[in-house]
N, C-alpha and C positions, 0 to 999 in steps of 0.2 A: 516443334516447340522447344524453346531453350529451357532446360531443367537445371535447377540449382540444388545441390545436395544439402541436406539438413545437418548443421553442425551441432552435435549433441553436447550438452553441458557435462562437466565432470561429475562423477558419482559423489554423493554426499551433500550436494548443494540444496537439492529439493527434498521435501519429506517423502518417504515411501507412500505409494498409493494406499496401502493398507497399513495403518498405524494403530495397533491394538489399543493403546491408551487413549486414543482419540476415537471414541466409540462409533460415531456416525460414518467414519471412513469405510466401514464394511458395507454400507449401503450405497456408497458413491463410486467406488473404483470399478473399472471393467474386470470381467472375469477371464478375459482372454489376453494374450500377449499383444502389445501395441504394435501397429504397423506404421513405420516411418515413411511418409510420402515425400517425393521430391517436390520442390517448389518451382512453379512456372512464373512467367512475367506477371500474371494476374495477382499472385500472392506477394510479389516483391515491389510493386509499384503503387504506392498510396499507403495511407489515406492522405488526401490533399484537403485539409480542413479550411485553410484561409483564416486570416486574422479577424475578419468580420463575423465569423461564426462564434467566437469566444470573446466576451467583453472583459474589461478590466475588473468590473464589479463581481464577475463570476467567482473570483478567487477570494473574496472577502465574505466570510460566513458570519461576520459580526454586525452587519448593517442594521439589523433589527434589535441590537443590544441584548444578546442572550446572556443568561446567567453563567458564571464560571470564570476561570482564569484565562485571560487572553494569551494566545501563543502565536508566534510567527513560525511557520514551517517553510524552510527554504532548502535548496540543494540544486544538484545538476543531474541531468539524464545523460548517461554515457553509453557508448557502444563497447563491445568486448575488447577493443584496442585502446580504450581510454579517451576516445574522441567525443566531443560534444555532439548531442543529437538536437538540432534546432527544430522548432515547430512541432515538437512532440506534444500530444494531448495527455495531460496529467489530470486525472479525476480522483477525488477523495470522497469518502463517506464515513460517518462516525456516529457514535452515541453522543448524547448531550452530557452536561456536567454531572448529572445524576446517574449516568450509565444506562440511559434508555434511548432506543432508536425510535424515530418517527416511522413506525411500521406496524401494521395491524397484527402481526404475529408476536410482537414484543408486548407482553402483558404483565411483566413483573411490576410490583407496586412501587415504582419510582416515578416522580413527576415528569410529565412532558413540559417542554419549554416552548411557549408560543412564539418566541423570538428566534427559534433555531430549528432549521430543517435538516442540518447535518450533511449537506452535499455541496461540493464546489468543483471547479475545473479551471485549468490554466494551460496556456501554451508556453513552451520553453522559448527563450530568446536565442539569439545567434550563438551564444556561448553555452546553450543547454540549460540555462538557469530557470527555475520556477520559484514562485513565492505564494503562500497562502497566509491569511490571517483568520484564525479560528479560536476555539476555546479547547482547553484540555478535557478530553472525555473522562467520564468516571468508570470505575470497574463495575462489572455486573455479574450476577450469578448465571450459571447454565447447568444443564442437567446431565452432564457427562459422568459425574461421579459425586460422591458425598462431599458436601461443602465446596463445590467447585465454583471458582470465580475467574473470569477473564481479566487479565491485566488491562490497564488503559492502553488503547491502541487505535490507530487510524488506518483504514483500508485505502490502498492506492491501486489505481488501474492506469497503466501507461501504454500508449501506442507510440511506437517509434516511427521509422520511415516507411513501414509497411504493416499491414494487418497481421502478418505472421510475427511481428516484433511486438507483441502485446505481453505485458507482464502484469499480473495481479498479485499483490503482496500486502503485508501488514507492517506498519511502523509502530514500534514500541518506544517507551520513554525510559531513559537511563535510571538505574537504581530502583526499579519497581520491585517490591518484595514478592509480588505474585509470579514473576517470571520463572523462578525455579519450579513452580507448582503447576504450570500451564502446559497440558499435553499438546496443544496446537503449536505453541512456540518451540517446545522441545521435540516435536516430530521431525524437525530438521536435524539430521544426524551429526553434521559437522559443527563443532563449536564456533569456529571462525565464521562460517556461513550464518549461524544464528546471530552473531554479533553484528552482521551487516544489516540486520533488521532493527537495530536499536539506534535511535537518533542520538546525536551529540548535542549537548547543551552549548549554546553559542552566546557568550556574554557580549561579544563585539557587535552582534546584530540586535541584541536585546534593546528595546526602546525604553528609556527611563520613564517611570510613572505610567507605563502603558502596557507592555507585553514582553514576556520572556521569549527567547528565540531558540529553536532547535534546527540543526542541520541534518539533512537526510539525502544522501546521494543514491541514485538508482542506476544500476548497471544492467543492461538488457541481455548481454551474452557473455560467454567466456568464463574463465577461472574465477573472476571476482564478481560473478553475477549475483544480483540480489535474489534470494530464494523465492520461488513461487509459494504463495501462502494465502490461501483463500479462506 
């Protein structure tokens, strides 16, 4: 079997498995040292999704006219050498404009939106580009500490050219006053790495009288990798 070594990311890009200020990490991380396994051909060949499995409307979360500020999310998926990753599956999920998820476990008293289910997906084009039309999510409370609120954010899952090239992260909006107070965002040790999770406002792509635009590039490997952020 042809085995491929696993290239580890530099220290500081990802949050430590045990982040004391983010309370639930103590229940999630393994108690033993991780074992790095070499990759074989099974892990580095695929997924092959095909354009027919993802439709153009899958990336438009506003088809049922949800409440909230429309936003265009766009960017590129890149490998560790800055090359475009075509045909990458990009999936997003998020809260609605009131900060509530369409999930049975989300019970805080914010209204659900019958026009918004909060999930979408897209395939990158030949230049690694993706695009979503959605609404800006609201902040919401969580029980990590006294008066704890999560900043507005959108969850991303990206599959590259193989299942081992999966990245799960969160995208935040610029100038959010809750970012300095959020233990999940600040669990990433390196300030520059944290900055790579914050989208850039893009006036050039903003559509007049319709939607603001934000750019968010995703790097799957290497020094400039987008942090893992679940």
